C-alpha positions in Angstrom: 34.1 27.6 33.9 33.5 30.9 35.8 31.2 33.3 34.1 32.6 36.8 33.6 30.7 39.7 35.0 30.7 41.5 31.7 30.5 39.5 28.5 33.0 40.6 25.9 31.9 41.3 22.4 33.0 38.6 19.9 35.0 39.5 16.8 33.5 38.5 13.5 36.5 36.3 12.8 35.8 34.4 16.0 32.2 33.9 15.1 33.2 32.8 11.6 35.6 30.2 13.0 32.9 28.9 15.3 30.3 28.8 12.6 32.7 27.0 10.2 33.5 24.4 12.9 29.8 23.9 13.6 29.0 23.6 9.9 31.8 21.1 9.3 30.9 19.1 12.4 27.2 19.7 12.4 26.0 16.1 12.9 28.5 15.5 15.8 27.6 18.9 17.5 23.9 18.2 17.1 24.3 14.7 18.6 26.4 16.0 21.5 23.9 18.8 22.2 20.9 16.4 22.1 22.6 14.0 24.4 23.7 16.6 27.0 20.3 18.3 26.8 18.5 15.0 27.3 20.7 14.2 30.3 20.1 17.6 31.9 16.3 17.2 31.4 16.4 13.8 33.0 18.5 15.1 35.9 16.1 18.1 36.3 13.2 15.7 36.6 15.1 13.6 39.1 15.9 16.6 41.2 12.3 17.7 41.2 10.6 14.4 41.8 13.3 12.2 43.3 12.5 9.5 40.7 14.8 8.2 38.0 12.0 8.0 35.5 12.4 5.9 32.3 15.4 3.9 31.2 16.8 6.8 29.3 20.3 8.0 30.1 21.5 4.9 31.9 25.0 6.4 31.9 23.7 9.0 34.4 23.0 6.3 37.0 26.0 4.1 36.1 28.7 6.7 36.3 29.0 8.9 39.4 31.3 11.5 37.7 28.8 11.9 34.8 25.9 12.2 37.3 27.8 14.8 39.4 28.7 16.9 36.4 25.2 16.9 35.0 23.8 17.7 38.4 26.2 20.7 38.7 25.1 21.8 35.2 21.5 21.7 36.4 22.3 23.8 39.5 24.2 26.4 37.4 21.3 26.6 34.9 18.8 27.2 37.7 21.1 29.7 39.4 21.4 31.7 36.2 17.7 31.6 35.6 17.2 33.0 39.1 19.8 35.7 38.5 18.1 36.8 35.3 14.6 36.8 36.7 13.9 40.2 38.3 12.9 39.9 42.0 9.7 41.5 43.3 11.6 44.2 45.2 13.6 45.0 42.1 10.5 45.4 40.0 8.9 47.7 42.6 12.0 49.9 42.7 12.1 50.1 38.9 8.4 51.1 38.9 9.0 53.7 41.5 12.0 55.2 39.6 9.9 55.1 36.4 7.0 56.9 38.0 9.4 59.5 39.5 11.2 60.0 36.2 7.9 60.4 34.3 6.5 63.0 36.7 9.6 65.1 37.1 11.4 67.2 34.6 14.7 65.8 33.4 17.6 68.0 32.3 18.9 66.5 29.0 22.3 67.8 27.9 22.3 69.4 24.5 25.6 67.8 23.5 25.7 64.1 24.4 29.3 63.8 23.2 32.2 65.9 24.1 35.1 66.9 21.8 37.4 64.9 24.1 35.3 61.8 23.6 35.4 62.2 19.9 39.1 62.8 19.9 39.6 59.7 22.1 37.5 57.5 19.7 39.5 59.0 16.8 42.8 58.2 18.5 41.7 54.6 19.3 40.7 54.1 15.6 44.0 55.5 14.4 45.8 53.2 16.8 43.9 50.2 15.5 44.6 51.2 11.9 48.4 51.5 12.7 48.3 48.1 14.4 46.6 46.6 11.4 49.2 48.1 9.1 52.0 46.7 11.2 50.3 43.3 11.1 49.9 43.5 7.4 53.5 44.5 6.9 54.7 41.5 9.0 52.3 39.2 7.1 53.7 40.6 3.8 57.3 39.9 5.0 56.4 36.4 6.0 54.7 35.8 2.6 57.7 37.1 0.8 60.1 35.0 2.8 58.1 31.9 2.2 57.7 32.7 -1.5 61.5 33.0 -1.7 61.9 29.7 0.0 59.5 28.1 -2.4 61.3 29.6 -5.4 64.7 28.3 -4.2 63.2 24.8 -3.5 61.7 24.9 -7.0 65.1 25.8 -8.5 66.8 23.0 -6.4 64.2 20.5 -7.5 64.6 21.5 -11.2 68.4 21.2 -10.9 68.1 17.7 -9.3 65.6 16.7 -12.0 68.0 17.8 -14.7 70.8 15.8 -12.9 68.6 12.8 -12.6 67.6 13.0 -16.3 71.3 13.2 -17.2 72.1 10.2 -15.0 69.3 8.1 -16.5 70.5 9.0 -20.0 74.1 8.0 -19.0 72.8 4.8 -17.5 70.8 4.0 -20.6 73.8 4.6 -22.9 76.0 2.4 -20.7 73.4 -0.3 -20.8 73.2 -0.1 -24.6 77.0 -0.3 -24.7 77.0 -3.3 -22.5 74.4 -5.0 -24.7 76.5 -4.3 -27.8 79.6 -5.6 -26.0 77.8 -8.8 -24.9 76.3 -9.3 -28.4 79.8 -8.9 -30.1 81.3 -11.7 -28.0 
């Protein structure tokens, strides 16, 4: 899965869904994480030393697809670590910039926000509120429609129940008439 350049901020509803899933499936998720972590660790050791090590994770050596996937995961992990670690040149340039910034005077604007920026934020928030109102209205309509459907089903069920009770009473009366008729003969 390609990694996006800029990570998006998760909504609280998404986080709640994920946490609920993890809570419900905690044992399974923990087991999967442990197994994958163990396989990555064994593959890391193998890539460093060239030795398979102990008999753990036999599936790595028995299945080429599993081995290749875990190997790719190890490479990606190392690549990300390298990307996150600042290089020597980068650290020197940061130190130079810091030294220059601390020795020179910096012009700080008095108003960090402009009226246009505030208006833009206000407009965005108003737009979000209107979208939420539309969504709530649609949800309300759906709920009302479903509620009406449930009411009509309830009425239909009640009517069928009444008809069934009448049919049972009729059948019972016919049965008692039949018993009386057979006793009279």
